[in-house]
A tleap script that builds the chain and sets N, CA, C and O, in Angstrom:
source leaprc.protein.ff14SB
mol = sequence {
  NMET GLN LYS THR ASP ILE ILE ARG ASP VAL
  THR GLU ILE LEU LYS ASN LYS PHE ASN VAL
  GLN VAL GLU GLU ILE GLU HIE ILE SER LEU
  LEU ASP PRO ALA ILE GLY MET LEU PRO ARG
  ASP LEU PHE THR LEU PHE PHE ASP LEU GLU
  SER LYS TYR ASP ILE LYS PHE VAL GLU ARG
  PHE ASP TYR ILE ASP GLU LEU ILE ASP ILE
  VAL TYR GLN LYS ILE ILE CARG
}
set mol.1.N position { 79.647 81.614 92.783 }
set mol.1.CA position { 80.837 82.437 92.485 }
set mol.1.C position { 81.849 81.529 91.887 }
set mol.1.O position { 82.036 80.404 92.352 }
set mol.2.N position { 82.518 81.998 90.848 }
set mol.2.CA position { 83.564 81.204 90.162 }
set mol.2.C position { 84.911 81.605 90.616 }
set mol.2.O position { 85.090 82.724 91.096 }
set mol.3.N position { 85.918 80.700 90.482 }
set mol.3.CA position { 87.200 81.013 90.818 }
set mol.3.C position { 87.841 82.198 90.043 }
set mol.3.O position { 88.743 82.849 90.571 }
set mol.4.N position { 87.390 82.481 88.806 }
set mol.4.CA position { 87.918 83.574 88.152 }
set mol.4.C position { 87.359 84.928 88.770 }
set mol.4.O position { 88.007 85.971 88.685 }
set mol.5.N position { 86.182 84.859 89.365 }
set mol.5.CA position { 85.729 85.997 90.222 }
set mol.5.C position { 86.639 86.390 91.297 }
set mol.5.O position { 86.904 87.565 91.552 }
set mol.6.N position { 87.125 85.348 91.941 }
set mol.6.CA position { 88.070 85.616 93.148 }
set mol.6.C position { 89.362 86.098 92.690 }
set mol.6.O position { 89.984 86.964 93.307 }
set mol.7.N position { 89.792 85.536 91.583 }
set mol.7.CA position { 91.121 85.945 91.000 }
set mol.7.C position { 90.927 87.455 90.619 }
set mol.7.O position { 91.818 88.228 90.971 }
set mol.8.N position { 89.919 87.915 89.980 }
set mol.8.CA position { 89.653 89.302 89.709 }
set mol.8.C position { 89.647 90.176 90.950 }
set mol.8.O position { 90.325 91.200 91.031 }
set mol.9.N position { 88.857 89.730 91.907 }
set mol.9.CA position { 88.770 90.500 93.196 }
set mol.9.C position { 90.120 90.599 93.925 }
set mol.9.O position { 90.492 91.667 94.409 }
set mol.10.N position { 90.820 89.513 93.996 }
set mol.10.CA position { 92.076 89.546 94.744 }
set mol.10.C position { 93.178 90.457 93.928 }
set mol.10.O position { 93.905 91.255 94.520 }
set mol.11.N position { 93.219 90.272 92.639 }
set mol.11.CA position { 94.155 91.039 91.947 }
set mol.11.C position { 93.767 92.528 91.878 }
set mol.11.O position { 94.675 93.354 91.782 }
set mol.12.N position { 92.451 92.941 91.921 }
set mol.12.CA position { 92.022 94.199 91.959 }
set mol.12.C position { 92.350 94.860 93.388 }
set mol.12.O position { 92.761 96.018 93.465 }
set mol.13.N position { 92.162 94.126 94.403 }
set mol.13.CA position { 92.580 94.598 95.682 }
set mol.13.C position { 94.004 94.890 95.802 }
set mol.13.O position { 94.425 95.909 96.349 }
set mol.14.N position { 94.822 93.888 95.229 }
set mol.14.CA position { 96.247 94.024 95.227 }
set mol.14.C position { 96.720 95.307 94.517 }
set mol.14.O position { 97.621 96.008 94.976 }
set mol.15.N position { 96.063 95.575 93.372 }
set mol.15.CA position { 96.379 96.746 92.547 }
set mol.15.C position { 95.926 98.103 93.230 }
set mol.15.O position { 96.699 99.046 93.402 }
set mol.16.N position { 94.689 98.102 93.572 }
set mol.16.CA position { 94.104 99.290 94.053 }
set mol.16.C position { 94.534 99.697 95.446 }
set mol.16.O position { 94.738 100.882 95.712 }
set mol.17.N position { 94.676 98.711 96.355 }
set mol.17.CA position { 95.046 99.101 97.718 }
set mol.17.C position { 96.511 99.068 98.055 }
set mol.17.O position { 96.963 99.831 98.908 }
set mol.18.N position { 97.297 98.172 97.382 }
set mol.18.CA position { 98.624 97.937 97.606 }
set mol.18.C position { 99.564 98.334 96.515 }
set mol.18.O position { 100.783 98.298 96.683 }
set mol.19.N position { 98.985 98.725 95.359 }
set mol.19.CA position { 99.785 99.185 94.191 }
set mol.19.C position { 100.670 98.059 93.680 }
set mol.19.O position { 101.787 98.256 93.203 }
set mol.20.N position { 100.082 96.827 93.815 }
set mol.20.CA position { 100.786 95.611 93.344 }
set mol.20.C position { 100.148 95.032 92.137 }
set mol.20.O position { 99.039 94.509 92.246 }
set mol.21.N position { 100.749 95.083 91.016 }
set mol.21.CA position { 100.283 94.547 89.735 }
set mol.21.C position { 100.913 93.200 89.526 }
set mol.21.O position { 102.138 93.086 89.497 }
set mol.22.N position { 100.090 92.162 89.376 }
set mol.22.CA position { 100.546 90.753 89.161 }
set mol.22.C position { 100.031 90.334 87.801 }
set mol.22.O position { 98.864 90.511 87.449 }
set mol.23.N position { 100.958 89.775 87.066 }
set mol.23.CA position { 100.577 89.229 85.682 }
set mol.23.C position { 100.405 87.710 85.815 }
set mol.23.O position { 99.621 87.100 85.088 }
set mol.24.N position { 101.162 87.101 86.768 }
set mol.24.CA position { 101.075 85.618 86.973 }
set mol.24.C position { 100.617 85.378 88.418 }
set mol.24.O position { 101.039 86.110 89.314 }
set mol.25.N position { 99.874 84.501 88.638 }
set mol.25.CA position { 99.436 84.223 90.152 }
set mol.25.C position { 100.007 82.944 90.663 }
set mol.25.O position { 100.055 82.772 91.881 }
set mol.26.N position { 100.458 82.004 89.815 }
set mol.26.CA position { 100.859 80.688 90.283 }
set mol.26.C position { 102.042 80.682 91.123 }
set mol.26.O position { 103.137 80.981 90.648 }
set mol.27.N position { 101.886 80.346 92.401 }
set mol.27.CA position { 102.956 80.294 93.345 }
set mol.27.C position { 103.886 81.486 93.473 }
set mol.27.O position { 105.104 81.333 93.573 }
set mol.28.N position { 103.302 82.666 93.469 }
set mol.28.CA position { 104.025 83.830 93.733 }
set mol.28.C position { 103.779 84.226 95.149 }
set mol.28.O position { 102.633 84.334 95.584 }
set mol.29.N position { 104.878 84.451 95.902 }
set mol.29.CA position { 104.698 84.834 97.274 }
set mol.29.C position { 104.426 86.326 97.385 }
set mol.29.O position { 105.159 87.129 96.809 }
set mol.30.N position { 103.392 86.709 98.111 }
set mol.30.CA position { 103.161 88.106 98.409 }
set mol.30.C position { 104.230 88.749 99.093 }
set mol.30.O position { 104.397 89.961 98.961 }
set mol.31.N position { 105.018 88.008 99.858 }
set mol.31.CA position { 106.206 88.553 100.647 }
set mol.31.C position { 107.499 88.610 99.818 }
set mol.31.O position { 108.535 88.998 100.358 }
set mol.32.N position { 107.479 88.245 98.546 }
set mol.32.CA position { 108.685 88.285 97.762 }
set mol.32.C position { 109.006 89.724 97.537 }
set mol.32.O position { 108.123 90.500 97.173 }
set mol.33.N position { 110.305 90.135 97.750 }
set mol.33.CA position { 110.732 91.524 97.622 }
set mol.33.C position { 110.361 92.048 96.257 }
set mol.33.O position { 110.158 93.255 96.128 }
set mol.34.N position { 110.256 91.227 95.224 }
set mol.34.CA position { 109.775 91.762 93.886 }
set mol.34.C position { 108.316 92.257 93.897 }
set mol.34.O position { 107.944 93.128 93.111 }
set mol.35.N position { 107.512 91.699 94.784 }
set mol.35.CA position { 106.143 92.201 94.819 }
set mol.35.C position { 106.017 93.437 95.682 }
set mol.35.O position { 105.250 94.356 95.394 }
set mol.36.N position { 106.847 93.429 96.820 }
set mol.36.CA position { 106.938 94.660 97.570 }
set mol.36.C position { 105.939 94.820 98.732 }
set mol.36.O position { 105.862 95.886 99.344 }
set mol.37.N position { 105.207 93.799 99.019 }
set mol.37.CA position { 104.251 93.791 100.208 }
set mol.37.C position { 105.052 93.585 101.524 }
set mol.37.O position { 106.055 92.871 101.546 }
set mol.38.N position { 104.595 94.209 102.582 }
set mol.38.CA position { 105.072 93.951 103.751 }
set mol.38.C position { 104.146 93.043 104.591 }
set mol.38.O position { 102.954 92.932 104.302 }
set mol.39.N position { 104.692 92.414 105.605 }
set mol.39.CA position { 103.883 91.548 106.442 }
set mol.39.C position { 102.623 92.185 106.895 }
set mol.39.O position { 101.602 91.498 106.886 }
set mol.40.N position { 102.577 93.405 107.286 }
set mol.40.CA position { 101.430 94.126 107.656 }
set mol.40.C position { 100.446 94.249 106.608 }
set mol.40.O position { 99.244 94.209 106.868 }
set mol.41.N position { 100.932 94.410 105.332 }
set mol.41.CA position { 100.082 94.513 104.151 }
set mol.41.C position { 99.293 93.154 104.099 }
set mol.41.O position { 98.094 93.112 103.823 }
set mol.42.N position { 100.004 92.122 104.365 }
set mol.42.CA position { 99.378 90.793 104.131 }
set mol.42.C position { 98.178 90.660 105.226 }
set mol.42.O position { 97.111 90.117 104.938 }
set mol.43.N position { 98.436 91.167 106.410 }
set mol.43.CA position { 97.245 91.107 107.411 }
set mol.43.C position { 96.119 91.938 106.854 }
set mol.43.O position { 94.982 91.473 106.922 }
set mol.44.N position { 96.313 93.090 106.323 }
set mol.44.CA position { 95.250 93.978 105.818 }
set mol.44.C position { 94.502 93.206 104.748 }
set mol.44.O position { 93.272 93.226 104.695 }
set mol.45.N position { 95.260 92.522 103.891 }
set mol.45.CA position { 94.593 91.815 102.770 }
set mol.45.C position { 93.798 90.588 103.389 }
set mol.45.O position { 92.701 90.239 102.952 }
set mol.46.N position { 94.408 90.001 104.383 }
set mol.46.CA position { 93.742 88.863 105.166 }
set mol.46.C position { 92.451 89.307 105.707 }
set mol.46.O position { 91.462 88.606 105.492 }
set mol.47.N position { 92.343 90.447 106.418 }
set mol.47.CA position { 91.037 90.955 106.945 }
set mol.47.C position { 90.127 91.418 105.915 }
set mol.47.O position { 88.919 91.206 106.011 }
set mol.48.N position { 90.666 92.071 104.885 }
set mol.48.CA position { 89.714 92.487 103.689 }
set mol.48.C position { 89.076 91.249 103.163 }
set mol.48.O position { 87.865 91.246 102.940 }
set mol.49.N position { 89.812 90.200 102.951 }
set mol.49.CA position { 89.132 88.993 102.283 }
set mol.49.C position { 88.236 88.365 103.248 }
set mol.49.O position { 87.144 87.951 102.859 }
set mol.50.N position { 88.602 88.248 104.514 }
set mol.50.CA position { 87.603 87.666 105.437 }
set mol.50.C position { 86.336 88.478 105.413 }
set mol.50.O position { 85.247 87.906 105.374 }
set mol.51.N position { 86.432 89.745 105.435 }
set mol.51.CA position { 85.144 90.526 105.442 }
set mol.51.C position { 84.421 90.423 104.201 }
set mol.51.O position { 83.204 90.241 104.230 }
set mol.52.N position { 85.059 90.522 103.089 }
set mol.52.CA position { 84.443 90.519 101.748 }
set mol.52.C position { 83.718 89.220 101.554 }
set mol.52.O position { 82.618 89.225 101.001 }
set mol.53.N position { 84.282 88.081 101.988 }
set mol.53.CA position { 83.701 86.734 101.676 }
set mol.53.C position { 83.071 86.145 102.917 }
set mol.53.O position { 82.475 85.072 102.824 }
set mol.54.N position { 83.163 86.758 104.036 }
set mol.54.CA position { 82.558 86.192 105.293 }
set mol.54.C position { 83.098 84.842 105.508 }
set mol.54.O position { 82.367 83.855 105.586 }
set mol.55.N position { 84.424 84.795 105.606 }
set mol.55.CA position { 85.193 83.569 105.855 }
set mol.55.C position { 86.223 83.741 106.958 }
set mol.55.O position { 86.443 84.888 107.346 }
set mol.56.N position { 86.877 82.724 107.503 }
set mol.56.CA position { 87.920 82.819 108.447 }
set mol.56.C position { 89.097 82.092 107.919 }
set mol.56.O position { 88.905 80.980 107.426 }
set mol.57.N position { 90.373 82.620 107.966 }
set mol.57.CA position { 91.508 81.896 107.544 }
set mol.57.C position { 92.226 81.218 108.738 }
set mol.57.O position { 92.274 81.717 109.862 }
set mol.58.N position { 92.739 80.117 108.412 }
set mol.58.CA position { 93.625 79.351 109.447 }
set mol.58.C position { 94.812 78.786 108.714 }
set mol.58.O position { 95.697 78.176 109.313 }
set mol.59.N position { 94.826 79.004 107.327 }
set mol.59.CA position { 95.838 78.446 106.623 }
set mol.59.C position { 96.910 79.479 106.203 }
set mol.59.O position { 96.690 80.675 106.389 }
set mol.60.N position { 98.041 79.060 105.654 }
set mol.60.CA position { 99.071 79.890 105.139 }
set mol.60.C position { 98.437 80.605 103.867 }
set mol.60.O position { 97.735 79.971 103.079 }
set mol.61.N position { 98.691 81.815 103.724 }
set mol.61.CA position { 98.053 82.623 102.616 }
set mol.61.C position { 99.032 83.631 101.998 }
set mol.61.O position { 98.596 84.674 101.511 }
set mol.62.N position { 100.321 83.353 102.004 }
set mol.62.CA position { 101.195 84.339 101.429 }
set mol.62.C position { 101.472 84.100 99.851 }
set mol.62.O position { 102.084 84.935 99.185 }
set mol.63.N position { 101.002 82.967 99.340 }
set mol.63.CA position { 101.078 82.738 97.902 }
set mol.63.C position { 99.720 83.066 97.200 }
set mol.63.O position { 98.665 82.559 97.581 }
set mol.64.N position { 99.799 83.900 96.205 }
set mol.64.CA position { 98.534 84.290 95.608 }
set mol.64.C position { 97.628 83.122 95.135 }
set mol.64.O position { 96.431 83.150 95.418 }
set mol.65.N position { 98.144 82.127 94.444 }
set mol.65.CA position { 97.309 81.025 93.994 }
set mol.65.C position { 96.804 80.286 95.221 }
set mol.65.O position { 95.654 79.849 95.185 }
set mol.66.N position { 97.501 80.115 96.232 }
set mol.66.CA position { 96.936 79.348 97.379 }
set mol.66.C position { 95.885 80.234 98.061 }
set mol.66.O position { 94.847 79.715 98.474 }
set mol.67.N position { 96.098 81.471 98.188 }
set mol.67.CA position { 95.131 82.420 98.692 }
set mol.67.C position { 93.722 82.312 98.038 }
set mol.67.O position { 92.670 82.240 98.673 }
set mol.68.N position { 93.844 82.311 96.667 }
set mol.68.CA position { 92.669 82.242 95.819 }
set mol.68.C position { 91.981 80.882 96.043 }
set mol.68.O position { 90.758 80.803 96.159 }
set mol.69.N position { 92.778 79.843 96.099 }
set mol.69.CA position { 92.250 78.517 96.398 }
set mol.69.C position { 91.522 78.392 97.677 }
set mol.69.O position { 90.421 77.844 97.734 }
set mol.70.N position { 92.129 78.899 98.716 }
set mol.70.CA position { 91.525 78.876 100.034 }
set mol.70.C position { 90.204 79.644 100.075 }
set mol.70.O position { 89.256 79.168 100.700 }
set mol.71.N position { 90.098 80.856 99.412 }
set mol.71.CA position { 88.880 81.627 99.473 }
set mol.71.C position { 87.894 80.791 98.656 }
set mol.71.O position { 86.765 80.629 99.118 }
set mol.72.N position { 88.207 80.276 97.543 }
set mol.72.CA position { 87.245 79.462 96.616 }
set mol.72.C position { 86.727 78.394 97.413 }
set mol.72.O position { 85.511 78.204 97.427 }
set mol.73.N position { 87.598 77.588 98.158 }
set mol.73.CA position { 87.060 76.386 98.778 }
set mol.73.C position { 86.327 76.767 99.935 }
set mol.73.O position { 85.490 75.935 100.285 }
set mol.74.N position { 86.417 77.858 100.665 }
set mol.74.CA position { 85.583 78.321 101.744 }
set mol.74.C position { 84.262 78.780 101.327 }
set mol.74.O position { 83.290 78.577 102.055 }
set mol.75.N position { 84.151 79.413 100.155 }
set mol.75.CA position { 82.859 79.954 99.760 }
set mol.75.C position { 81.993 79.039 99.013 }
set mol.75.O position { 80.801 79.310 98.862 }
set mol.76.N position { 82.520 77.963 98.532 }
set mol.76.CA position { 81.711 76.902 97.854 }
set mol.76.C position { 81.137 75.914 98.738 }
set mol.76.O position { 80.360 75.057 98.317 }
set mol.77.N position { 81.488 76.003 99.943 }
set mol.77.CA position { 80.995 74.951 100.988 }
set mol.77.C position { 79.455 75.239 101.203 }
set mol.77.O position { 78.801 74.550 101.986 }
savepdb mol mol.pdb
quit
């Protein structure tokens, strides 16, 4: 799996499940008021990604680019 696949998956989940459209992913906080996600939405995304990729998070994951990097690092192991 390529990082571009994860970017596509995460941005599709954000769009379809949370109605969040992102054009730029670099260091954008999902909790930024301009994005509009609530902390509970972040937990839902957290569990969706854990389930989709069969991974466990222990890191901070409120920035989109960091979230994608974390998923990518965990699945290439």
